MMTF fields as JSON, N, C-alpha, C and O atoms, coordinates in Angstrom:
{
  "mmtfVersion": "1.0.0",
  "mmtfProducer": "UNKNOWN",
  "numBonds": 499,
  "numAtoms": 500,
  "numGroups": 125,
  "numChains": 1,
  "numModels": 1,
  "chainsPerModel": [1],
  "groupsPerChain": [125],
  "chainIdList": ["A"],
  "bondAtomList": [4, 2, 8, 6, 12, 10, 16, 14, 20, 18, 24, 22, 28, 26, 32, 30, 36, 34, 40, 38, 44, 42, 48, 46, 52, 50, 56, 54, 60, 58, 64, 62, 68, 66, 72, 70, 76, 74, 80, 78, 84, 82, 88, 86, 92, 90, 96, 94, 100, 98, 104, 102, 108, 106, 112, 110, 116, 114, 120, 118, 124, 122, 128, 126, 132, 130, 136, 134, 140, 138, 144, 142, 148, 146, 152, 150, 156, 154, 160, 158, 164, 162, 168, 166, 172, 170, 176, 174, 180, 178, 184, 182, 188, 186, 192, 190, 196, 194, 200, 198, 204, 202, 208, 206, 212, 210, 216, 214, 220, 218, 224, 222, 228, 226, 232, 230, 236, 234, 240, 238, 244, 242, 248, 246, 252, 250, 256, 254, 260, 258, 264, 262, 268, 266, 272, 270, 276, 274, 280, 278, 284, 282, 288, 286, 292, 290, 296, 294, 300, 298, 304, 302, 308, 306, 312, 310, 316, 314, 320, 318, 324, 322, 328, 326, 332, 330, 336, 334, 340, 338, 344, 342, 348, 346, 352, 350, 356, 354, 360, 358, 364, 362, 368, 366, 372, 370, 376, 374, 380, 378, 384, 382, 388, 386, 392, 390, 396, 394, 400, 398, 404, 402, 408, 406, 412, 410, 416, 414, 420, 418, 424, 422, 428, 426, 432, 430, 436, 434, 440, 438, 444, 442, 448, 446, 452, 450, 456, 454, 460, 458, 464, 462, 468, 466, 472, 470, 476, 474, 480, 478, 484, 482, 488, 486, 492, 490, 496, 494],
  "bondOrderList": [1, 1, 1, 1, 1, 1, 1, 1, 1, 1, 1, 1, 1, 1, 1, 1, 1, 1, 1, 1, 1, 1, 1, 1, 1, 1, 1, 1, 1, 1, 1, 1, 1, 1, 1, 1, 1, 1, 1, 1, 1, 1, 1, 1, 1, 1, 1, 1, 1, 1, 1, 1, 1, 1, 1, 1, 1, 1, 1, 1, 1, 1, 1, 1, 1, 1, 1, 1, 1, 1, 1, 1, 1, 1, 1, 1, 1, 1, 1, 1, 1, 1, 1, 1, 1, 1, 1, 1, 1, 1, 1, 1, 1, 1, 1, 1, 1, 1, 1, 1, 1, 1, 1, 1, 1, 1, 1, 1, 1, 1, 1, 1, 1, 1, 1, 1, 1, 1, 1, 1, 1, 1, 1, 1],
  "groupList": [{"groupName": "MET", "atomNameList": ["N", "CA", "C", "O"], "elementList": ["N", "C", "C", "O"], "formalChargeList": [0, 0, 0, 0], "bondAtomList": [1, 0, 2, 1, 3, 2], "bondOrderList": [1, 1, 2], "singleLetterCode": "M", "chemCompType": "L-PEPTIDE LINKING"}, {"groupName": "SER", "atomNameList": ["N", "CA", "C", "O"], "elementList": ["N", "C", "C", "O"], "formalChargeList": [0, 0, 0, 0], "bondAtomList": [1, 0, 2, 1, 3, 2], "bondOrderList": [1, 1, 2], "singleLetterCode": "S", "chemCompType": "L-PEPTIDE LINKING"}, {"groupName": "LYS", "atomNameList": ["N", "CA", "C", "O"], "elementList": ["N", "C", "C", "O"], "formalChargeList": [0, 0, 0, 0], "bondAtomList": [1, 0, 2, 1, 3, 2], "bondOrderList": [1, 1, 2], "singleLetterCode": "K", "chemCompType": "L-PEPTIDE LINKING"}, {"groupName": "TYR", "atomNameList": ["N", "CA", "C", "O"], "elementList": ["N", "C", "C", "O"], "formalChargeList": [0, 0, 0, 0], "bondAtomList": [1, 0, 2, 1, 3, 2], "bondOrderList": [1, 1, 2], "singleLetterCode": "Y", "chemCompType": "L-PEPTIDE LINKING"}, {"groupName": "ARG", "atomNameList": ["N", "CA", "C", "O"], "elementList": ["N", "C", "C", "O"], "formalChargeList": [0, 0, 0, 0], "bondAtomList": [1, 0, 2, 1, 3, 2], "bondOrderList": [1, 1, 2], "singleLetterCode": "R", "chemCompType": "L-PEPTIDE LINKING"}, {"groupName": "ALA", "atomNameList": ["N", "CA", "C", "O"], "elementList": ["N", "C", "C", "O"], "formalChargeList": [0, 0, 0, 0], "bondAtomList": [1, 0, 2, 1, 3, 2], "bondOrderList": [1, 1, 2], "singleLetterCode": "A", "chemCompType": "L-PEPTIDE LINKING"}, {"groupName": "VAL", "atomNameList": ["N", "CA", "C", "O"], "elementList": ["N", "C", "C", "O"], "formalChargeList": [0, 0, 0, 0], "bondAtomList": [1, 0, 2, 1, 3, 2], "bondOrderList": [1, 1, 2], "singleLetterCode": "V", "chemCompType": "L-PEPTIDE LINKING"}, {"groupName": "GLU", "atomNameList": ["N", "CA", "C", "O"], "elementList": ["N", "C", "C", "O"], "formalChargeList": [0, 0, 0, 0], "bondAtomList": [1, 0, 2, 1, 3, 2], "bondOrderList": [1, 1, 2], "singleLetterCode": "E", "chemCompType": "L-PEPTIDE LINKING"}, {"groupName": "THR", "atomNameList": ["N", "CA", "C", "O"], "elementList": ["N", "C", "C", "O"], "formalChargeList": [0, 0, 0, 0], "bondAtomList": [1, 0, 2, 1, 3, 2], "bondOrderList": [1, 1, 2], "singleLetterCode": "T", "chemCompType": "L-PEPTIDE LINKING"}, {"groupName": "LEU", "atomNameList": ["N", "CA", "C", "O"], "elementList": ["N", "C", "C", "O"], "formalChargeList": [0, 0, 0, 0], "bondAtomList": [1, 0, 2, 1, 3, 2], "bondOrderList": [1, 1, 2], "singleLetterCode": "L", "chemCompType": "L-PEPTIDE LINKING"}, {"groupName": "GLY", "atomNameList": ["N", "CA", "C", "O"], "elementList": ["N", "C", "C", "O"], "formalChargeList": [0, 0, 0, 0], "bondAtomList": [1, 0, 2, 1, 3, 2], "bondOrderList": [1, 1, 2], "singleLetterCode": "G", "chemCompType": "PEPTIDE LINKING"}, {"groupName": "ILE", "atomNameList": ["N", "CA", "C", "O"], "elementList": ["N", "C", "C", "O"], "formalChargeList": [0, 0, 0, 0], "bondAtomList": [1, 0, 2, 1, 3, 2], "bondOrderList": [1, 1, 2], "singleLetterCode": "I", "chemCompType": "L-PEPTIDE LINKING"}, {"groupName": "ASN", "atomNameList": ["N", "CA", "C", "O"], "elementList": ["N", "C", "C", "O"], "formalChargeList": [0, 0, 0, 0], "bondAtomList": [1, 0, 2, 1, 3, 2], "bondOrderList": [1, 1, 2], "singleLetterCode": "N", "chemCompType": "L-PEPTIDE LINKING"}, {"groupName": "ASP", "atomNameList": ["N", "CA", "C", "O"], "elementList": ["N", "C", "C", "O"], "formalChargeList": [0, 0, 0, 0], "bondAtomList": [1, 0, 2, 1, 3, 2], "bondOrderList": [1, 1, 2], "singleLetterCode": "D", "chemCompType": "L-PEPTIDE LINKING"}, {"groupName": "PHE", "atomNameList": ["N", "CA", "C", "O"], "elementList": ["N", "C", "C", "O"], "formalChargeList": [0, 0, 0, 0], "bondAtomList": [1, 0, 2, 1, 3, 2], "bondOrderList": [1, 1, 2], "singleLetterCode": "F", "chemCompType": "L-PEPTIDE LINKING"}, {"groupName": "PRO", "atomNameList": ["N", "CA", "C", "O"], "elementList": ["N", "C", "C", "O"], "formalChargeList": [0, 0, 0, 0], "bondAtomList": [1, 0, 2, 1, 3, 2], "bondOrderList": [1, 1, 2], "singleLetterCode": "P", "chemCompType": "L-PEPTIDE LINKING"}, {"groupName": "CYS", "atomNameList": ["N", "CA", "C", "O"], "elementList": ["N", "C", "C", "O"], "formalChargeList": [0, 0, 0, 0], "bondAtomList": [1, 0, 2, 1, 3, 2], "bondOrderList": [1, 1, 2], "singleLetterCode": "C", "chemCompType": "L-PEPTIDE LINKING"}, {"groupName": "HIS", "atomNameList": ["N", "CA", "C", "O"], "elementList": ["N", "C", "C", "O"], "formalChargeList": [0, 0, 0, 0], "bondAtomList": [1, 0, 2, 1, 3, 2], "bondOrderList": [1, 1, 2], "singleLetterCode": "H", "chemCompType": "L-PEPTIDE LINKING"}, {"groupName": "GLN", "atomNameList": ["N", "CA", "C", "O"], "elementList": ["N", "C", "C", "O"], "formalChargeList": [0, 0, 0, 0], "bondAtomList": [1, 0, 2, 1, 3, 2], "bondOrderList": [1, 1, 2], "singleLetterCode": "Q", "chemCompType": "L-PEPTIDE LINKING"}],
  "groupTypeList": [0, 1, 2, 3, 4, 5, 6, 7, 8, 8, 9, 10, 11, 11, 12, 10, 4, 13, 8, 11, 3, 9, 13, 7, 11, 8, 9, 6, 6, 5, 7, 4, 2, 9, 11, 9, 4, 10, 7, 14, 12, 10, 15, 9, 16, 1, 2, 5, 8, 12, 7, 13, 14, 11, 15, 3, 7, 9, 11, 14, 1, 4, 6, 1, 13, 17, 2, 9, 8, 13, 9, 13, 1, 14, 10, 14, 5, 2, 10, 11, 1, 1, 14, 13, 7, 6, 6, 18, 10, 10, 5, 2, 4, 7, 3, 9, 6, 4, 8, 3, 13, 13, 6, 9, 7, 6, 6, 16, 13, 1, 3, 18, 9, 12, 9, 9, 1, 12, 13, 15, 15, 4, 5, 18, 1],
  "groupIdList": [1, 2, 3, 4, 5, 6, 7, 8, 9, 10, 11, 12, 13, 14, 15, 16, 17, 18, 19, 20, 21, 22, 23, 24, 25, 26, 27, 28, 29, 30, 31, 32, 33, 34, 35, 36, 37, 38, 39, 40, 41, 42, 43, 44, 45, 46, 47, 48, 49, 50, 51, 52, 53, 54, 55, 56, 57, 58, 59, 60, 61, 62, 63, 64, 65, 66, 67, 68, 69, 70, 71, 72, 73, 74, 75, 76, 77, 78, 79, 80, 81, 82, 83, 84, 85, 86, 87, 88, 89, 90, 91, 92, 93, 94, 95, 96, 97, 98, 99, 100, 101, 102, 103, 104, 105, 106, 107, 108, 109, 110, 111, 112, 113, 114, 115, 116, 117, 118, 119, 120, 121, 122, 123, 124, 125],
  "secStructList": [7, 7, 3, 3, 3, 3, 7, 7, 5, 6, 6, 5, 7, 5, 7, 1, 6, 6, 6, 3, 3, 3, 3, 3, 3, 3, 3, 3, 4, 4, 4, 6, 3, 3, 3, 3, 3, 3, 3, 3, 3, 4, 4, 4, 5, 1, 1, 7, 7, 1, 7, 1, 3, 3, 3, 3, 3, 3, 3, 3, 3, 1, 7, 7, 3, 3, 3, 3, 3, 3, 2, 2, 2, 2, 7, 1, 1, 1, 7, 1, 1, 1, 3, 3, 3, 3, 3, 7, 7, 1, 1, 7, 3, 3, 3, 3, 3, 3, 7, 1, 1, 3, 3, 3, 3, 3, 3, 3, 1, 3, 3, 3, 3, 3, 3, 7, 7, 7, 1, 7, 7, 7, 7, 7, 7],
  "xCoordList": [69.022, 68.477, 66.945, 66.367, 66.306, 64.846, 64.228, 64.815, 63.019, 62.224, 61.03, 60.537, 60.573, 59.494, 58.363, 58.572, 57.155, 55.958, 55.198, 54.908, 54.873, 54.079, 52.688, 52.072, 52.197, 50.867, 49.826, 49.891, 48.873, 47.762, 46.675, 46.138, 46.352, 45.33, 44.124, 44.105, 43.127, 41.969, 42.359, 41.634, 43.497, 44.013, 45.043, 45.685, 45.198, 46.185, 47.546, 47.644, 48.597, 49.961, 50.288, 50.024, 50.856, 51.217, 52.717, 53.494, 53.128, 54.548, 54.975, 54.282, 56.117, 56.706, 56.91, 56.094, 57.986, 58.306, 57.189, 56.958, 56.509, 55.457, 54.076, 53.072, 54.004, 52.696, 52.134, 50.926, 52.967, 52.472, 53.023, 54.234, 52.099, 52.476, 52.025, 50.891, 52.903, 52.628, 52.548, 53.501, 51.401, 51.201, 51.316, 51.734, 50.944, 50.841, 51.091, 50.638, 51.815, 52.012, 51.531, 51.925, 50.668, 50.185, 50.505, 50.188, 51.127, 51.389, 50.475, 50.564, 49.594, 48.688, 49.294, 49.054, 50.073, 50.871, 49.995, 50.288, 48.928, 48.074, 47.455, 47.212, 47.197, 46.578, 47.593, 47.244, 48.864, 49.935, 49.554, 49.712, 49.043, 48.657, 49.556, 49.953, 49.867, 50.598, 49.695, 49.31, 49.357, 48.406, 49.106, 49.67, 49.061, 49.618, 48.468, 47.479, 48.597, 47.577, 48.264, 49.325, 47.644, 48.185, 47.356, 46.135, 48.018, 47.318, 48.102, 49.333, 47.351, 47.927, 47.76, 46.761, 48.725, 48.62, 47.916, 48.563, 46.613, 45.76, 46.214, 46.246, 46.567, 46.965, 48.234, 48.488, 49.03, 50.249, 50.025, 50.967, 48.8, 48.472, 48.096, 47.59, 48.338, 48.117, 46.649, 46.359, 45.731, 44.309, 43.964, 43.256, 44.485, 44.418, 42.995, 42.024, 42.912, 41.62, 41.662, 42.723, 40.51, 40.43, 40.789, 41.036, 40.814, 41.137, 42.644, 43.389, 43.091, 44.526, 45.059, 46.027, 44.444, 44.924, 43.804, 42.707, 44.097, 43.111, 43.587, 44.605, 42.874, 43.262, 43.161, 42.26, 44.095, 44.104, 44.434, 44.96, 44.104, 44.507, 44.959, 44.182, 46.2, 46.776, 47.078, 47.919, 46.379, 46.472, 47.158, 46.689, 48.265, 48.966, 48.594, 48.695, 48.158, 47.687, 48.666, 49.366, 48.696, 49.564, 51.018, 51.695, 51.469, 52.816, 53.829, 53.703, 54.839, 55.897, 57.21, 58.097, 57.336, 58.535, 58.228, 57.423, 58.867, 58.74, 59.973, 60.631, 60.264, 61.426, 61.115, 60.522, 61.514, 61.324, 62.699, 63.519, 62.948, 64.227, 63.953, 63.023, 64.768, 64.554, 64.94, 65.862, 64.23, 64.361, 65.782, 66.271, 66.441, 67.788, 68.773, 69.682, 68.623, 69.498, 69.166, 70.056, 67.884, 67.427, 67.866, 68.284, 67.775, 68.161, 67.061, 65.938, 67.384, 66.395, 66.702, 66.077, 67.659, 68.055, 67.004, 66.932, 66.19, 65.162, 63.81, 63.492, 63.011, 61.64, 61.49, 62.456, 60.21, 59.916, 58.841, 58.683, 58.102, 57.073, 57.092, 58.012, 56.085, 56.007, 55.348, 55.437, 54.687, 54.07, 54.293, 53.606, 55.266, 55.671, 55.503, 55.568, 55.285, 55.365, 56.664, 57.005, 57.376, 58.583, 58.119, 57.426, 58.5, 58.067, 58.928, 60.146, 58.265, 58.95, 57.955, 56.755, 58.441, 57.537, 57.153, 57.696, 56.236, 55.859, 54.569, 54.013, 54.103, 52.82, 52.913, 51.96, 54.037, 54.196, 54.45, 55.025, 54.013, 54.208, 55.057, 54.99, 55.849, 56.688, 56.375, 56.265, 56.234, 55.888, 56.902, 57.472, 57.112, 57.878, 56.923, 56.226, 56.884, 56.063, 57.011, 57.607, 57.142, 58.007, 57.138, 56.298, 57.349, 56.617, 57.539, 58.662, 57.068, 57.863, 59.21, 60.237, 59.207, 60.42, 60.996, 62.192, 60.166, 60.575, 60.211, 59.378, 60.856, 60.523, 60.198, 60.957, 59.048, 58.665, 58.783, 58.32, 59.402, 59.461, 58.602, 58.844, 57.604, 56.649, 56.507, 56.265, 56.659, 56.404, 55.121, 55.035, 54.119, 52.806, 52.039, 52.538, 50.829, 49.96, 49.161, 48.936, 48.727, 47.883, 47.856, 48.362, 47.257, 47.056, 45.657, 45.022, 45.196, 43.922, 44.127, 44.644, 43.724, 43.818, 42.425, 41.542, 42.232, 40.962, 41.18, 42.024, 40.417, 40.437, 39.381, 38.23, 39.771, 38.886, 38.308, 38.818, 37.272, 36.578, 37.344, 37.934, 37.324, 37.88, 36.862, 37.194, 35.608, 34.541, 34.718, 34.988, 34.568, 34.64, 33.451, 32.381, 33.619, 32.49, 31.346, 31.57, 30.123, 28.947, 28.455, 28.504, 27.988, 27.397, 26.059, 25.26, 25.825, 24.544, 23.623, 24.053, 22.337, 21.373, 20.507, 19.634],
  "yCoordList": [107.302, 106.436, 106.457, 106.327, 106.616, 106.675, 105.31, 104.279, 105.329, 104.111, 104.234, 105.332, 103.096, 103.075, 102.171, 101.186, 102.551, 101.775, 101.595, 102.571, 100.353, 100.092, 100.684, 100.492, 101.396, 102.0, 100.919, 100.252, 100.761, 99.818, 100.536, 101.55, 100.007, 100.601, 99.677, 98.63, 100.055, 99.176, 97.888, 96.895, 97.898, 96.7, 95.995, 95.04, 96.461, 95.896, 96.533, 97.68, 95.778, 96.249, 96.072, 95.021, 97.095, 97.09, 96.86, 97.69, 95.734, 95.423, 94.649, 93.738, 95.023, 94.337, 95.285, 96.178, 95.102, 96.004, 96.04, 97.082, 94.943, 94.882, 95.264, 94.982, 95.898, 96.167, 97.535, 97.658, 98.572, 99.922, 100.369, 100.472, 100.633, 101.198, 102.654, 102.962, 103.529, 104.966, 105.434, 105.288, 106.0, 106.493, 108.006, 108.544, 108.693, 110.153, 110.786, 110.284, 111.889, 112.711, 114.114, 114.693, 114.656, 116.017, 116.811, 116.385, 117.955, 118.867, 120.071, 120.792, 120.284, 121.426, 122.455, 122.408, 123.373, 124.292, 125.153, 125.299, 125.724, 126.632, 125.95, 126.598, 124.639, 123.892, 123.067, 122.426, 123.081, 122.292, 120.816, 120.182, 120.285, 118.876, 118.169, 118.732, 116.929, 116.053, 114.851, 114.166, 114.592, 113.535, 112.491, 112.807, 111.244, 110.12, 109.296, 109.057, 108.858, 108.003, 106.825, 106.968, 105.676, 104.477, 103.273, 103.368, 102.126, 100.885, 100.095, 100.096, 99.417, 98.447, 97.066, 96.79, 96.213, 94.808, 94.116, 93.729, 93.959, 93.488, 92.232, 92.222, 91.175, 89.937, 90.075, 89.225, 91.121, 91.307, 92.149, 92.385, 92.6, 93.326, 92.308, 91.233, 92.638, 91.636, 91.231, 90.116, 92.112, 91.752, 91.548, 92.346, 90.461, 90.199, 90.291, 89.964, 90.741, 90.845, 89.962, 89.479, 89.757, 88.984, 89.837, 89.319, 91.15, 92.041, 92.082, 92.279, 91.897, 91.958, 93.365, 93.556, 94.343, 95.714, 96.628, 96.627, 97.404, 98.285, 99.725, 100.103, 100.529, 101.927, 102.67, 102.415, 103.583, 104.35, 105.809, 106.176, 106.611, 108.009, 108.235, 108.04, 108.642, 108.876, 110.369, 110.889, 111.054, 112.513, 112.885, 112.539, 113.59, 114.13, 115.605, 116.353, 116.03, 117.398, 118.205, 117.673, 119.513, 120.46, 119.976, 119.852, 119.709, 119.204, 120.322, 121.411, 120.036, 121.022, 120.621, 121.457, 119.35, 118.901, 117.58, 116.785, 117.357, 116.086, 115.86, 116.805, 114.596, 114.238, 112.957, 112.031, 112.905, 111.727, 111.205, 111.943, 109.927, 109.291, 107.971, 107.254, 107.64, 106.336, 105.248, 105.421, 104.139, 103.068, 102.521, 102.244, 102.364, 101.794, 102.706, 102.209, 104.019, 104.96, 105.032, 105.212, 104.893, 105.002, 103.793, 103.931, 102.622, 101.39, 100.867, 101.371, 99.872, 99.203, 99.316, 98.632, 100.171, 100.265, 100.957, 100.708, 101.822, 102.551, 101.894, 101.404, 101.885, 101.416, 99.917, 99.155, 99.526, 98.101, 97.58, 96.367, 98.473, 98.048, 99.018, 99.825, 98.943, 99.858, 101.188, 102.149, 101.247, 102.495, 102.575, 101.917, 103.391, 103.509, 104.927, 105.901, 105.01, 106.294, 106.293, 105.312, 107.41, 107.567, 107.966, 108.97, 107.179, 107.432, 108.554, 108.426, 109.657, 110.83, 111.637, 111.361, 112.609, 113.485, 114.687, 114.885, 115.477, 116.701, 116.583, 115.498, 117.733, 117.803, 117.27, 116.671, 117.481, 117.008, 115.513, 114.956, 114.881, 113.441, 113.228, 114.002, 112.17, 111.857, 110.446, 109.514, 110.306, 109.026, 108.649, 109.514, 107.349, 106.785, 105.948, 105.088, 106.189, 105.401, 104.809, 105.535, 103.487, 102.792, 102.241, 101.368, 102.754, 102.256, 101.314, 101.048, 100.819, 99.892, 100.507, 99.828, 101.787, 102.441, 103.512, 103.797, 104.115, 105.294, 105.215, 104.408, 106.071, 106.234, 107.707, 108.595, 107.947, 109.311, 109.469, 108.617, 110.559, 110.936, 112.185, 113.171, 112.153, 113.255, 113.664, 112.826, 114.968, 115.531, 116.348, 117.249, 116.024, 116.639, 116.578, 116.063, 117.107, 117.022, 115.72, 115.152, 115.241, 114.046, 113.471, 114.075, 112.296, 111.682, 111.081, 110.841, 110.846, 110.17, 109.209, 109.596, 107.959, 106.955, 106.656, 106.256, 106.851, 106.538, 105.39, 105.476, 104.309, 103.215, 103.518, 103.803, 103.457, 103.842, 102.599, 101.492, 102.79, 101.685, 101.216, 102.018, 99.923, 99.336, 99.341, 99.054, 99.671, 99.624, 100.723, 101.869, 100.387, 101.424, 102.368, 101.951, 103.633, 104.561, 104.096, 103.573, 104.287, 103.885, 105.071, 106.223, 104.758, 105.788, 106.206, 105.369, 107.504, 107.999, 108.253, 108.723, 107.936, 108.156, 109.33, 109.668],
  "zCoordList": [100.522, 99.494, 99.564, 100.643, 98.433, 98.382, 98.593, 98.265, 99.154, 99.295, 98.366, 98.107, 97.87, 96.895, 97.374, 98.082, 96.955, 97.267, 95.964, 95.272, 95.625, 94.43, 94.627, 95.676, 93.635, 93.702, 93.395, 92.362, 94.304, 94.114, 93.309, 93.754, 92.123, 91.259, 91.193, 91.84, 90.42, 90.234, 89.518, 89.588, 88.83, 88.186, 89.06, 88.623, 90.283, 91.191, 90.97, 90.534, 91.277, 91.062, 89.587, 89.001, 89.005, 87.585, 87.526, 87.998, 86.947, 86.97, 85.737, 85.283, 85.21, 84.062, 82.904, 82.678, 82.169, 81.059, 80.016, 79.403, 79.811, 78.797, 79.327, 78.672, 80.493, 81.094, 80.754, 80.551, 80.686, 80.384, 79.038, 78.841, 78.116, 76.828, 76.819, 77.184, 76.409, 76.394, 74.956, 74.191, 74.591, 73.238, 73.148, 72.122, 74.227, 74.151, 75.518, 76.546, 75.502, 76.7, 76.362, 75.35, 77.228, 77.045, 78.296, 79.406, 78.121, 79.227, 79.057, 78.063, 80.033, 80.011, 80.972, 82.178, 80.427, 81.24, 82.134, 83.321, 81.594, 82.368, 83.581, 84.599, 83.483, 84.582, 85.362, 86.353, 84.915, 85.535, 85.634, 86.677, 84.51, 84.417, 83.422, 82.402, 83.741, 82.831, 82.598, 83.546, 81.337, 81.002, 80.144, 79.096, 80.602, 79.86, 79.308, 80.001, 78.053, 77.449, 76.769, 76.16, 76.885, 76.26, 76.625, 76.751, 76.799, 77.134, 78.171, 78.184, 79.043, 79.972, 79.361, 78.697, 79.585, 79.209, 80.37, 81.343, 80.281, 81.368, 82.082, 83.312, 81.371, 82.056, 82.91, 83.763, 82.699, 83.482, 84.74, 85.496, 84.969, 86.196, 87.264, 86.942, 88.544, 89.601, 89.743, 90.176, 89.389, 89.347, 87.872, 87.259, 87.335, 85.899, 85.367, 86.049, 84.143, 83.468, 82.233, 81.836, 81.636, 80.397, 79.181, 78.092, 79.39, 78.281, 78.094, 79.053, 76.86, 76.6, 76.811, 77.548, 76.179, 76.299, 76.766, 76.209, 77.793, 78.418, 78.255, 78.835, 77.482, 77.323, 78.661, 79.46, 78.886, 80.129, 79.856, 78.806, 80.841, 80.906, 82.34, 83.274, 82.521, 83.835, 83.93, 83.197, 84.845, 84.951, 86.257, 87.341, 86.141, 87.31, 87.428, 86.455, 88.637, 88.846, 89.684, 90.545, 89.407, 90.124, 90.062, 91.082, 88.843, 88.61, 88.832, 88.272, 89.661, 89.893, 89.219, 89.044, 88.841, 88.149, 87.452, 87.936, 86.325, 85.634, 84.764, 84.33, 84.523, 83.728, 82.975, 83.528, 81.717, 80.878, 80.482, 79.936, 80.761, 80.443, 79.746, 80.114, 78.727, 78.1, 79.099, 79.896, 79.044, 80.034, 80.114, 81.209, 78.992, 79.001, 79.724, 80.39, 79.615, 80.322, 81.804, 82.635, 82.137, 83.528, 84.34, 85.489, 83.753, 84.435, 85.339, 85.323, 86.114, 86.952, 88.439, 89.25, 88.812, 90.221, 91.079, 92.282, 90.482, 91.23, 91.044, 89.961, 92.11, 92.012, 92.214, 92.212, 92.392, 92.605, 91.656, 91.514, 91.007, 90.057, 88.885, 88.76, 88.031, 86.894, 87.252, 86.488, 88.408, 88.874, 90.37, 91.151, 90.761, 92.162, 92.674, 91.923, 93.981, 94.664, 95.464, 96.125, 95.388, 96.191, 97.583, 97.748, 98.585, 99.953, 100.521, 100.648, 100.858, 101.395, 102.217, 102.194, 102.927, 103.674, 102.833, 101.746, 103.318, 102.627, 101.857, 101.688, 101.39, 100.692, 99.26, 98.762, 98.604, 97.225, 97.218, 98.154, 96.155, 95.993, 94.741, 93.787, 94.768, 93.621, 93.145, 93.942, 91.82, 91.219, 90.137, 89.473, 89.974, 88.868, 88.038, 88.575, 86.741, 85.83, 84.792, 83.996, 84.809, 83.851, 82.725, 82.943, 81.542, 80.383, 79.613, 80.041, 78.494, 77.704, 77.309, 77.345, 76.933, 76.444, 77.353, 77.286, 78.207, 78.951, 80.429, 80.841, 81.213, 82.622, 82.846, 82.456, 83.486, 83.84, 85.338, 86.097, 85.768, 87.169, 87.287, 86.592, 88.157, 88.261, 89.723, 90.591, 89.986, 91.311, 91.174, 90.34, 92.005, 91.847, 93.164, 94.164, 93.15, 94.326, 94.354, 95.422, 93.166, 93.119, 91.712, 90.767, 91.593, 90.279, 90.226, 91.253, 89.005, 88.769, 87.607, 86.559, 87.791, 86.736, 86.214, 86.972, 84.924, 84.269, 83.298, 82.406, 83.473, 82.518, 81.47, 81.801, 80.218, 79.125, 78.46, 78.635, 77.72, 77.065, 75.832, 75.108, 75.611, 74.385, 73.261, 72.111, 73.599, 72.615, 71.579, 71.936, 70.283, 69.259, 69.389, 69.834, 69.008, 69.077, 68.188, 67.096, 68.659, 67.895, 67.068, 67.501, 65.885, 65.035, 65.614, 66.034, 65.633, 66.146, 64.978, 63.924, 65.169, 64.089, 64.382, 63.582]
}
């Protein structure tokens, strides 16, 4: 049986069905990258923010396997938060990302989380 560890991010522990919204998935085959883009529901993160929705980009590097399953089919038996690492040995790391509708299982070397600005782009003169 697998063991899980909640990933501590700059927003703290991310937990709850309404916490991660996924808008876009990009697979860059040549670079073996999987990029998720969407928004976090800020007040539902353990280090709550005043911002309701925080745009993010979550990049998994050197991906060797990934799977996307709808949340209702996946169920709630696996994992402890909305962003978990599967505790295992070896060089590869495995992550579970539970979004509002889907669960992603990703086997990779590393990840990077970028919080993006909510500010609209400014016109340049």
